[in-house]
C-alpha positions in Angstrom: 33.6 58.0 16.5 35.8 57.9 19.8 36.1 54.3 19.7 38.1 55.0 16.5 37.2 52.1 14.9 35.9 53.3 11.2 32.4 52.0 10.8 30.2 51.8 8.0 26.9 50.6 6.7 25.2 50.0 3.6 21.9 51.5 3.3 19.3 49.6 1.0 15.9 52.2 0.5 13.1 50.0 -0.3 14.7 46.8 -0.4 12.4 43.5 -0.5 11.6 41.9 2.9 14.3 38.0 3.5 11.8 35.0 4.3 12.2 35.7 8.0 11.5 39.5 8.1 8.0 41.2 8.7 7.0 43.3 5.6 6.5 46.8 5.6 3.5 47.7 6.8 1.6 50.3 4.5 0.2 53.7 5.8 -2.7 54.9 3.9 -3.1 58.5 5.1 -6.5 59.9 6.1 -8.3 63.8 5.9 -5.8 65.1 8.3 -2.8 64.1 6.2 0.8 62.8 6.9 0.9 64.4 10.5 4.4 65.9 10.3 6.3 68.2 12.8 5.7 71.7 12.1 9.9 72.5 12.8 11.8 70.3 11.0 9.1 68.4 9.6 9.8 65.1 11.1 7.3 62.7 10.0 4.6 61.5 13.1 6.7 57.8 14.6 6.8 55.8 17.1 9.4 57.4 19.3 7.2 60.7 19.6 5.4 61.2 23.3 2.3 62.6 24.1 0.8 65.1 26.6 -2.6 66.9 27.6 -4.9 63.7 27.3 -3.2 63.0 23.2 -4.3 66.8 22.1 -0.3 67.4 21.4 2.8 65.7 20.5 6.9 66.2 20.8 9.0 65.5 18.2 11.2 63.4 19.4 14.1 65.5 16.8 13.4 68.9 18.1 11.3 69.1 20.8 8.8 70.6 19.8 5.0 70.6 20.5 2.6 69.9 18.1 -1.1 69.7 17.7 -2.6 66.9 17.2 -5.6 67.1 14.1 -8.9 66.2 15.3 -9.5 63.7 13.0 -6.5 62.2 14.3 -7.1 62.3 17.9 -7.3 59.8 20.2 -7.3 59.5 24.7 -4.6 58.3 25.9 -4.0 54.9 28.7 -3.2 54.9 32.0 1.0 54.6 30.7 0.4 58.6 28.6 0.6 56.2 25.4 -2.7 56.5 22.6 -5.0 54.2 23.5 -5.0 53.0 19.5 -0.5 52.8 19.4 -1.5 48.7 17.8 -3.9 49.5 15.6 -0.9 52.0 13.5 1.6 50.9 12.5 3.4 54.8 12.3 2.7 54.8 16.2 4.0 51.3 17.2 6.6 50.1 13.9 10.1 51.3 13.5 9.6 51.3 9.9 6.4 52.4 8.3 5.8 53.9 4.4 3.4 56.5 3.3 1.5 56.5 0.7 1.9 59.6 -0.5 -1.3 62.4 -0.4 -1.2 64.1 -3.7 0.6 67.7 -2.3 3.3 66.1 -2.2 3.3 65.1 -6.1 5.0 67.8 -8.4 2.9 65.6 -11.2 1.1 62.2 -11.4 3.3 59.3 -10.4 5.4 58.1 -13.8 5.8 54.9 -15.3 9.0 52.9 -14.2 11.2 53.3 -17.5 14.2 52.0 -18.7 15.9 53.4 -21.2 19.0 51.2 -22.9 21.5 52.5 -24.9 23.9 50.2 -26.2 27.4 50.6 -27.9 26.6 48.2 -31.2 30.7 48.8 -32.3 32.8 46.0 -34.7 35.1 45.6 -30.5 31.6 45.5 -29.1 29.8 42.4 -31.4 32.9 40.8 -31.3 34.0 41.4 -27.4 31.3 39.2 -26.6 29.9 42.0 -25.3 27.3 42.9 -27.3 25.6 39.0 -26.8 26.6 39.4 -23.1 24.6 43.0 -22.8 21.2 41.4 -24.5 21.7 38.0 -22.7 21.3 40.2 -19.3 18.1 42.4 -20.5 16.5 39.7 -21.9 17.1 37.3 -18.1 15.6 40.4 -16.5 12.6 41.3 -17.8 10.9 39.6 -15.5 12.2 41.7 -12.3 11.9 45.2 -13.7 10.0 46.6 -10.9 6.8 48.3 -12.3 3.6 46.3 -11.8 2.8 45.7 -14.7 3.3 50.0 -16.1 7.1 49.3 -16.9 8.6 51.0 -20.1 11.2 50.4 -22.1 13.4 51.2 -24.8 16.6 50.7 -26.6 18.9 52.7 -28.5 22.4 51.2 -30.2 25.2 53.1 -31.9 28.3 53.4 -33.7 29.4 55.9 -36.5 25.4 56.9 -36.0 22.3 56.4 -34.0 19.4 53.6 -34.7 16.5 53.9 -32.9 13.7 50.8 -32.7 9.7 51.4 -32.6 8.8 48.6 -31.3 5.1 48.8 -30.9 2.6 45.9 -29.5 1.1 45.0 -33.0 4.7 44.8 -34.7 5.9 40.8 -35.4 9.4 42.5 -35.6 10.7 45.9 -34.4 11.7 48.9 -36.8 15.2 50.3 -36.7 15.2 53.5 -38.0 19.0 55.1 -38.1 19.9 58.8 -38.0 23.2 59.3 -39.5 23.5 63.3 -39.4 25.1 63.6 -35.9 25.1 67.5 -35.6 21.2 67.5 -36.9 20.1 64.6 -34.2 15.9 64.3 -34.2 13.7 61.9 -33.0 12.4 60.2 -36.2 9.0 58.7 -34.7 7.4 60.4 -31.1 5.6 57.2 -30.2 6.9 53.4 -29.1 9.8 54.0 -28.9 9.3 53.6 -25.2 6.4 50.5 -24.8 4.9 49.2 -21.8 7.3 45.9 -21.1 3.5 43.3 -20.9 1.9 44.9 -24.1 5.6 44.4 -26.2 6.9 41.8 -24.4 7.3 39.7 -27.9 8.6 42.7 -29.7 11.3 43.8 -26.9 12.5 40.2 -26.8 12.8 39.5 -30.7 14.7 42.4 -30.8 17.1 41.5 -27.8 17.1 37.8 -29.9 18.5 39.4 -32.8 20.6 42.4 -31.4 23.8 40.6 -31.5 23.1 39.3 -35.2 22.2 42.5 -36.6 25.2 43.9 -36.4 28.1 40.9 -36.5 28.0 41.2 -40.5 29.5 44.2 -41.2 30.2 45.5 -37.9 31.6 49.3 -37.8 35.0 49.1 -36.7 36.5 52.8 -34.3 33.2 55.0 -34.3 31.2 55.0 -31.2 28.9 58.3 -31.2 28.0 58.4 -27.7 27.8 62.0 -27.2 24.6 61.9 -29.9 23.1 59.0 -28.1 22.8 60.0 -24.5 21.5 63.7 -26.3 18.8 61.3 -28.2 18.2 59.0 -25.5 18.1 61.9 -22.9 14.9 63.5 -25.9 13.3 60.6 -25.6 13.0 59.9 -22.3 12.5 63.5 -20.9 9.4 64.1 -20.7 8.6 60.9 -18.0 12.1 60.4 -17.0 13.5 57.2 -16.0 16.3 55.3 -15.4 18.9 55.0 -18.6 21.8 52.2 -18.6 24.7 52.6 -21.2 26.6 49.7 -22.5 30.1 51.5 -24.1 33.5 48.9 -25.2 35.4 51.8 -26.6 36.8 55.7 -26.0 34.2 57.3 -27.8 34.7 59.7 -30.8 35.9 63.1 -29.7 
């Protein structure tokens, strides 16, 4: 900048509103869809200008004149502003959220998915990392976004990869071990990713017992991180999601 003073900013999309802030308004597009500039694709906003009694609008980014769809039309007042400005958040607020219509989607919205890939080697057990990870994930279950749609899954690894069946009808999770890392495969296509609410008791049972599951006979200096990541990708690739990896030692070459 001309002031020569370093300036930075932190941007957090979709951040929750703090107590003194208003909630962000949500806009549900009508029959006209989301109104956007035909040149630069800027969304309709509070800073565009209206001309020809509301039949056209000028983009505030590139100055392109755009036609106003008939289903979105409204007359202007004596100040050249739309009469329905205060009834439309996108024309009166600096920040709004648009509900994307179907044409904006490559596929239907998928469930928010969180997959945890956890090192259970001797170092992870003895350092306390495994206990801390299990406790932190358990405390975070209620904070995962998704409003009841959230999915969750786990893989652990040392010198082999361990999958977990978390089906809601089980009393305890089932562990499946794959030791052949060169011919890695998914032993169970279903219930490796489960709805948090439906399988809550099974997930909590798994996290409560995880530190003790590998405490008696931990594997020393073995960490097959590469195959574990490949296994996690195979489970998640159809739905996507966020993968969190917890590693305590250098992985095997």
